[in-house]
Residue, then its C-alpha position, 0 to 999 in steps of 0.5 A: m500499499s503507498l501513501s499515494t492510495l491513502s486520500s484519507s491519510p492524515s495531514p502533519n499531527e491531525n493525530a498526534v496524541a498528547d503525552t499525558g500516558l495512555s492505558t495499553d488497551l488504547a496505545a495498542q488500538q491506535l497503533a495497530d491502526f496505523i499499522r493497519r494503514y501502513p503496513r510496511l514500516t521502517v522501525l528506529t529503536g533506542a534505549g528504551v527498548s532494552t531497560d527492561s533487559g537491565i541496561p541503563d539509559y542516558r536521559d530522562r523523559n525530558g530528554q534531558w541527561k541523567r548523568k555526564p555525556p559519554v565518552d567523546h571520541r576525539d578525547f578518546m583517541a587524543s587521551s591516554a588518560t581518557r582511555q584508562r578511565y574508559w576501559g577500567r570503567a568497562l571492566i565493570g560496566w561491560p558485563v551488564i551488556r554482555n550478560s543481558a537477555p532480550n526482553p519481550a519488546h524485541f520478541h514482538l518486533a522480531e514478531l512484527e518483522r516475521r509478519g512482514h510489517i518491518q522492513l527494517l529495524i534501525t537500533q540505536n542501541v550497540d547492544r545486539l539483542h534485536q538479533r538475539a530475539g530474532s530480528a533479521r533486518v537490523i541496521d547497528l546505526h551506532g555499531r555493535a559494543d560486543e567487538i572491538r577493533c583496532m583503529a591503526c590497523d584491520y585487527r578485529a576481535m570480540r570485546q571480551v578478549v580485551h577485557d581478559r587482557s585488562y584483567d591480566l595487566n591490572p588484577d587489582f581492578r577485579h575487586y572494585t564495584a561500582e553501579t553501573a552506567p549506559d553503554g558499557d560504563a560505571d560509575l567508578e572513582v578511583d586513580f586510573s594513572s597506573f591502569r594498563v590499556a591493553d592495546c592493538p596485539d598486532c600494531s600496538g594501535i589503539l583500540k576501541p569497541d566497534v561503536v560509534f563514540f559520541g563526536d564520531n559520525v555515523p558511516k555514511e553506507r549505513v546511513q545510505l542502507a537505512m535511508d533507502a528503506l525509508r523511501a521505499s516504506d509506508g511509514l515509520l515507527v519510532v520505538g524508545s527513543s527520544l531521538m535527542v541525538y541527530s543520528g536518529f532524529r534525521f529519520c524522522r525529518y526525512a520521513k516527513e519531507w518524503g510524506k511518510p506517516i511517522a508514530a512514535l510509542n515511547f514514554g517522554k518528550t522527543r526531538a521530533d514532537d512537532l513531526i510526529d502524527l501518532k505519539l503514544s506515551a505508553g509502555i513498551g513490551e505491553t503496548l506491543a504484545a497488545t498490538l500482535s494481539l490485535l493484528 
């Protein structure tokens, strides 16, 4: 079904819903109606999809930082002290992502794909939980946290290899505990000046998780694949994202430019509130479950 055949398609924001919170039944009814009208969707997901898996997020319901912003790419590359702090804290924070499991929201989105309603799922998350839940058409917009790469050569490895080496180089860090933070970080405040960073075993270059840090750019070919899918779809569904980061927000801007309707299932404010046609402030997992029962 194409947008051109829907003479009764909503005008921008005609169906927008105030962010006062909806019952699961009402949110599911409205989302199911949206999917029936626009059955071939591009889906964009954010941290709100993974919080029920125990992975912390960065922002509150007003889109404001709950904590300091994550490590900046330029600082990581330029400062050995930043890398010491990053890898030292990651020894505590990374296992939270490594040991996490998909929650119902991940499985419900995989089921929507199996039913033919998701043409492509673009995730801003780096935890790979969508793939583990069975989603096959996924673009990891910001990369994947379970792999590392050398910034100077072609060396790649699973991230746990680097952590095992880090423990061997820094046995005293096995005894530290701290509250975990988003993206494999932790609230550990100690002297990191003696922390020995594991460098590339092939060229002694800088090892970095294969994710897009703040201050870095999403690879152009990755963005183009996502744009092509959005252009070919009937609409855009945003799930669990405040869209405060431009790399995700841009898809709403292009969807609006191309006449694609936008729905968002997310608690709280988003950067695209003035672009969204259907905003559903409701629980993600339960709303998706109820929506599937109506389709």
